C-alpha positions in Angstrom: 72.6 181.5 44.6 74.4 179.0 46.9 78.1 179.2 47.4 80.5 176.9 49.2 83.8 178.0 50.6 86.4 176.6 53.0 87.5 178.7 56.0 90.1 178.0 58.6 89.5 179.3 62.1 91.6 179.1 65.3 89.7 179.3 68.5 90.4 178.5 72.1 87.7 177.1 74.4 87.6 175.8 77.9 86.5 172.2 78.3 83.7 171.3 80.7 86.3 169.8 83.1 88.4 173.0 83.1 85.3 175.1 83.8 84.4 172.8 86.7 88.0 173.0 88.0 87.9 176.8 88.0 84.6 176.6 90.0 86.2 174.3 92.5 89.2 176.6 93.0 86.9 179.6 93.6 85.0 177.8 96.5 86.1 178.6 100.1 86.5 175.7 102.5 82.9 175.6 103.8 81.4 175.7 100.3 83.9 173.2 99.0 82.8 170.7 101.7 79.2 171.1 100.6 80.2 170.6 96.9 82.1 167.4 98.0 79.1 166.1 99.8 76.9 166.7 96.7 79.4 164.8 94.5 79.5 161.9 96.8 75.7 161.7 96.7 75.5 162.0 92.9 78.3 159.6 92.1 78.2 156.2 93.9 81.5 155.2 92.4 83.2 157.9 94.5 83.9 157.2 98.1 85.7 159.0 101.0 87.6 157.7 104.0 90.6 155.4 104.6 89.0 152.1 103.7 90.0 150.9 100.3 91.8 154.0 99.4 94.6 152.0 97.7 92.1 150.5 95.3 92.7 153.2 92.7 95.9 155.0 91.9 96.9 158.2 90.3 98.6 156.5 87.3 95.2 155.2 86.1 94.3 158.7 85.2 96.7 158.5 82.4 96.1 157.2 78.9 92.4 156.9 79.3 90.1 157.4 76.3 88.1 160.6 76.0 84.4 159.6 76.4 82.9 163.1 76.5 81.2 162.5 73.2 79.6 159.2 74.1 75.9 158.8 73.3 74.2 156.6 75.8 71.9 155.3 73.1 74.8 153.8 71.2 75.5 150.1 71.5 79.1 148.9 71.9 81.0 145.7 71.4 82.6 144.1 74.4 86.1 144.8 73.1 85.4 148.6 72.8 86.1 149.0 76.6 89.5 148.4 78.1 88.3 146.9 81.3 91.9 146.7 82.7 92.0 150.4 83.0 89.3 150.3 85.7 90.8 147.4 87.7 93.4 147.4 90.5 97.1 147.6 89.6 99.3 146.7 92.6 102.5 147.8 90.8 101.5 151.5 91.0 101.8 153.8 94.1 98.8 154.6 96.2 96.8 157.6 95.2 96.0 159.6 98.3 95.0 163.2 98.4 97.2 163.8 101.4 100.3 166.0 101.9 102.3 167.4 104.7 101.3 170.9 104.0 97.9 171.1 105.8 96.9 171.1 109.4 95.5 168.2 111.4 92.1 169.8 111.3 90.6 166.7 109.6 87.5 166.1 111.7 84.3 167.8 110.7 83.2 170.3 113.2 79.6 171.3 113.2 78.8 174.8 114.5 76.1 174.6 117.1 73.1 176.9 116.7 70.9 177.9 119.6 67.2 178.0 119.2 66.3 181.7 119.5 63.2 183.8 119.5 63.2 186.1 116.4 63.1 189.9 116.7 59.6 190.1 115.4 58.3 187.3 117.6 59.8 189.0 120.6 57.8 192.2 119.8 54.6 190.2 119.4 55.3 188.6 122.8 55.6 192.0 124.3 52.2 193.0 122.7 50.6 190.3 124.9 51.1 192.5 127.9 48.8 195.1 126.5 45.0 194.9 126.6 43.8 195.2 123.0 40.7 194.4 121.1 41.0 191.6 118.5 41.0 194.2 115.6 43.6 196.4 117.3 45.8 193.3 118.0 45.6 192.3 114.3 46.6 195.8 113.3 49.5 195.8 115.9 50.8 192.4 114.6 50.6 193.7 111.0 52.6 196.8 112.0 55.2 194.6 113.8 55.5 192.5 110.7 56.2 195.6 108.6 59.2 196.6 110.8 62.5 195.9 109.2 65.6 194.3 110.8 67.0 197.7 111.8 63.8 198.4 113.8 62.2 200.9 111.4 58.7 201.1 110.0 59.7 202.5 106.6 56.1 202.8 105.2 53.6 205.5 104.9 50.6 205.1 107.3 48.2 205.6 104.5 49.8 202.7 102.6 49.5 200.5 105.7 45.8 201.4 106.0 45.3 200.4 102.3 47.2 197.1 102.8 45.2 196.2 105.9 42.0 196.6 103.8 43.2 194.7 100.7 45.3 191.9 102.3 43.8 191.4 105.8 40.2 192.6 105.3 40.6 195.1 108.1 39.0 198.4 107.4 40.5 201.2 109.6 41.8 204.7 109.4 45.0 206.7 109.9 44.2 207.9 113.5 43.6 204.3 114.6 46.9 203.1 113.1 48.7 206.1 114.7 47.2 205.1 118.0 48.4 201.5 117.7 51.8 202.7 116.5 52.2 204.7 119.7 51.7 201.4 121.6 54.5 199.8 119.5 56.7 202.7 120.4 56.5 201.6 124.0 58.1 198.2 123.2 61.7 197.3 123.8 64.2 198.0 122.4 63.5 201.7 122.7 63.1 203.4 119.3 61.5 200.4 117.6 58.8 201.3 115.1 60.2 204.7 114.2 59.7 206.0 110.7 63.0 207.8 110.4 66.2 208.5 112.3 64.9 211.7 114.0 61.9 209.8 115.5 64.0 206.9 116.5 66.4 209.0 118.5 63.6 211.0 120.1 61.8 207.8 121.2 64.9 206.6 122.9 65.5 209.9 124.7 61.9 210.0 125.9 62.4 206.6 127.5 65.2 208.0 129.6 64.8 209.7 133.0 64.5 213.5 132.2 67.5 215.6 133.0 68.7 219.1 132.0 70.8 217.6 129.2 68.2 215.1 128.0 65.6 217.9 127.8 68.1 220.0 125.7 68.8 217.0 123.5 65.1 216.5 122.9 64.7 220.1 122.0 67.7 219.9 119.6 66.2 216.9 117.8 62.7 218.2 117.6 63.4 221.8 116.5 67.0 222.0 115.2 67.6 218.6 113.7 69.1 219.9 110.5 71.6 222.2 112.2 72.5 219.3 114.6 73.2 216.8 111.8 75.3 219.4 109.9 77.2 220.3 113.1 76.5 224.0 113.1 77.4 224.3 116.7 77.9 228.0 116.7 74.4 228.5 115.5 73.0 226.2 118.2 75.0 227.9 121.0 73.4 231.2 120.0 69.9 229.7 119.5 69.7 228.2 123.0 72.0 230.6 124.9 73.8 227.8 126.6 77.4 227.2 127.4 79.6 225.1 125.2 79.8 222.5 128.0 76.0 222.2 128.3 75.7 221.7 124.5 78.5 219.1 124.6 76.7 217.2 127.4 73.4 217.2 125.4 75.2 216.0 122.3 76.9 213.2 124.3 73.4 212.0 125.3 72.4 211.7 121.7 75.6 210.0 120.7 74.9 207.3 123.3 71.7 206.3 121.4 71.4 203.4 118.9 70.4 204.5 115.4 69.5 200.9 114.6 67.5 199.5 117.6 66.6 196.3 115.8 70.3 195.4 115.4 70.8 195.4 119.2 68.3 192.5 119.7 70.4 189.6 121.0 67.9 187.0 119.9 67.8 188.1 116.3 67.2 185.2 114.0 69.5 186.6 111.3 72.1 184.1 110.3 75.7 184.9 111.2 78.3 184.0 108.7 81.1 181.9 110.1 84.4 182.3 108.4 86.6 179.2 108.2 90.2 180.1 107.3 91.4 178.2 104.2 95.1 178.7 105.2 97.1 179.3 108.3 100.4 181.1 108.6 102.5 180.7 111.7 105.9 181.9 112.7 108.2 179.0 113.7 111.7 179.9 114.9 111.6 183.1 112.9 110.4 181.4 109.7 107.0 181.5 108.1 105.1 178.2 107.9 102.1 177.8 105.7 99.4 175.1 106.1 96.3 174.4 104.1 93.2 173.7 106.1 92.8 169.9 106.2 89.2 170.1 105.0 90.5 171.0 101.6 92.4 167.7 101.2 89.9 164.9 101.7 90.9 161.2 101.2 89.0 159.9 98.2 89.0 156.7 96.3 87.0 154.8 93.7 84.4 152.3 94.9 85.6 148.8 95.3 82.1 147.5 94.4 82.2 149.3 91.1 85.6 147.8 90.2 84.3 144.4 91.1 81.4 144.9 88.8 83.8 145.7 86.0 85.8 142.5 86.8 82.6 140.5 86.7 81.8 141.9 83.2 85.3 141.2 82.0 85.2 137.5 82.9 81.6 137.0 81.8 81.3 134.9 78.6 77.7 135.9 77.8 77.7 139.7 77.3 74.1 140.7 76.8 72.9 144.1 75.7 71.6 144.8 79.2 75.1 144.0 80.6 76.7 146.3 78.0 74.4 149.1 79.0 75.1 148.5 82.7 78.9 148.5 82.2 78.7 151.7 80.2 76.9 153.4 83.1 79.6 152.0 85.5 82.4 153.3 83.2 80.8 156.8 83.1 80.7 156.9 86.9 84.3 155.7 87.2 85.4 158.3 84.7 83.6 161.0 86.6 85.1 159.8 89.9 88.6 159.8 88.4 88.2 163.3 87.1 86.9 164.6 90.4 89.7 163.1 92.4 92.3 164.6 90.0 90.5 168.0 90.2 90.6 167.9 94.0 94.4 167.4 93.8 94.8 170.2 91.3 92.7 172.5 93.4 94.8 171.7 96.5 98.1 172.3 94.6 96.8 175.6 93.1 95.6 176.9 96.4 98.9 176.1 98.2 101.3 177.4 95.6 99.3 180.6 95.2 99.2 181.4 98.9 102.8 180.4 99.3 103.8 182.9 96.7 101.7 185.6 98.4 103.2 184.7 101.8 106.8 185.1 100.5 106.0 188.2 98.6 104.6 189.9 101.7 107.1 188.1 104.1 108.0 191.3 105.9 104.3 192.0 106.8 103.7 188.4 108.0 106.7 188.6 110.3 105.9 191.9 112.0 102.2 192.5 111.3 102.7 196.2 110.4 100.3 197.2 107.6 102.9 199.8 106.5 105.1 196.8 105.6 102.8 195.6 102.9 104.4 195.9 99.5 102.6 197.0 96.4 101.2 193.7 94.9 98.9 193.1 92.0 97.4 189.8 90.6 100.0 189.8 87.8 102.9 189.7 90.2 101.7 186.5 91.8 100.5 185.0 88.5 104.0 185.5 87.0 105.6 183.9 90.1 103.5 180.7 90.1 102.9 180.4 86.3 99.1 180.6 86.5 96.6 182.7 84.8 95.6 186.0 86.4 92.0 184.9 86.6 93.0 181.8 88.6 94.9 183.9 91.1 91.9 186.2 91.4 89.6 183.2 92.2 91.9 182.3 95.1 92.3 185.8 96.4 88.7 186.9 96.2 87.1 184.2 98.3 89.7 182.7 100.6 90.8 183.7 104.1 94.1 183.1 105.9 94.7 182.9 109.6 97.7 184.9 110.6 99.3 185.8 114.0 97.5 189.2 113.6 94.0 187.9 112.8 92.1 186.2 110.0 92.4 188.2 106.8 90.7 188.1 103.4 93.6 187.4 101.0 92.6 190.1 98.5 93.3 192.7 101.2 97.0 192.1 100.6 96.8 193.3 97.1 97.2 197.0 96.3 98.4 199.4 93.6 101.8 201.2 93.8 102.5 204.9 94.1 105.8 206.8 94.0 107.1 208.6 97.0 109.3 211.6 96.9 112.3 209.3 96.7 110.9 207.6 93.5 110.3 204.4 95.4 107.2 202.3 95.0 104.9 202.3 98.1 101.7 200.5 98.6 98.4 202.5 98.6 97.6 200.5 101.7 100.5 202.1 103.5 99.3 205.6 102.5 95.8 204.8 103.7 97.1 203.7 107.0 99.2 206.8 107.4 96.1 208.9 106.4 94.0 207.1 109.0 96.6 207.8 111.7 96.8 211.5 110.8 93.0 211.9 111.0 92.9 209.9 114.2 95.4 212.3 115.8 93.9 215.6 114.6 92.2 218.2 116.8 88.5 217.3 116.6 87.6 220.9 117.4 89.3 221.8 114.2 89.5 218.8 111.9 91.8 218.9 108.9 90.3 219.5 105.5 91.5 217.4 102.5 93.9 220.0 101.2 95.7 220.2 104.5 95.8 216.4 104.7 97.4 216.4 101.3 100.0 219.0 102.5 100.8 216.8 105.6 101.3 213.7 103.4 103.5 215.6 101.0 105.7 216.7 104.0 105.9 213.0 104.9 107.2 212.1 101.4 103.9 211.2 99.7 103.0 213.7 97.0 99.3 213.1 96.6 96.6 215.3 95.1 93.6 216.5 97.2 91.1 214.5 95.1 93.1 211.3 95.8 93.0 212.1 99.5 89.2 212.4 99.2 89.0 209.1 97.4 91.1 207.3 100.1 89.1 208.9 102.9 85.9 207.6 101.4 87.4 204.2 101.0 88.3 204.3 104.7 84.7 205.4 105.5 85.9 208.6 107.1 83.5 211.7 106.7 84.6 215.1 105.5 86.2 217.5 108.0 83.0 219.3 108.9 81.3 216.0 109.9 84.3 215.0 112.1 84.0 218.2 114.2 83.3 217.8 117.9 82.4 220.6 120.3 
């Protein structure tokens, strides 16, 4: 049985333009420049530069019809398009995406990259100094190709033998692969081709000139590796019947080694991420001054050629179907260009007002650079100040960097939760972490402080924090437990 009823429903949806604007706001400077280049390529009605920038003004954004639902297959009459909306109006002010709140860093600066030999290619070049049969060289090159960027061969030898047979058509056995692997262990940097940390450290020690302490260090790693990693120094002293100073010297030899030999290769082909600050904060005569990177405020305008085509269509008496289709295409490109220019302006304003609010909220920190001066600050605090949604503030904070007198910082690092001290005042968790870091840095490394003692010390300083909270902050600071911080 069919039924028909009427239902009212209230819903809130983001328009495609709003979604695109949010995506633009989230982009850092370098990614924004790439997005701008893509838009300039895709839309010939959009141009950048000084020439002709007064051909289209901001006021022409207003009172335009909404063409989102237009079907390109529809035919339209000549009077359905208001051509005047797309032509120049000398009575309105120039629309330029320029302001006095960004730096003069307008010119594009390309980062030069040097042509480098990759880590794996360097290992293969070193293999050329060894006399090998063709089959052994193929096995050696396969092994080198299996080494990861840290310099480790994290595969079982039997798996390598199977892969050589199935993928390379090379039939060999484990003893042969071990023999070739020993040759790779002779390559630089020392430790490359190791299958685990223990072997990596041993390979590096065996490349050194033998001394009393290096011999003891080798013995430690070969026979007492677990006790060494767990820092059971008392057990090691009894085992080897050596003085505390001798054991300390041996451990110092191990600490000099590189646990990731592949990462030490200067010619590594791995790409290095270059951070371009989106903002800059400077102290001028005791006052904070905020600037937006000039790359975020390009000068854009609508193409003069496209406006002239609209003018030609307007004065034309014979408006054929082909001309109508062409002018519809032109109008769509002009609409897209107008929206993109306006979106850039909104992005620029959103970035500036958000960072300006953060700067003034954390004014004390930006003036003295002391992390303990950072106030508790959450996304809602800034969202309320600037009248924006929390998600918008989050997009700005999570992906943007600011250049300060104390280094380039990720903006989200300025946000932290609040905790009460013994005076009932709100203090930033960043401040507590910094104090915890200083306490651990000053502790006696022969007797490092466990978490319960750290909690007692912080409580004496006016920060009543539970031991489990200390453990959480310590892990966030990448500080190991007391036993692993112990030194002989």
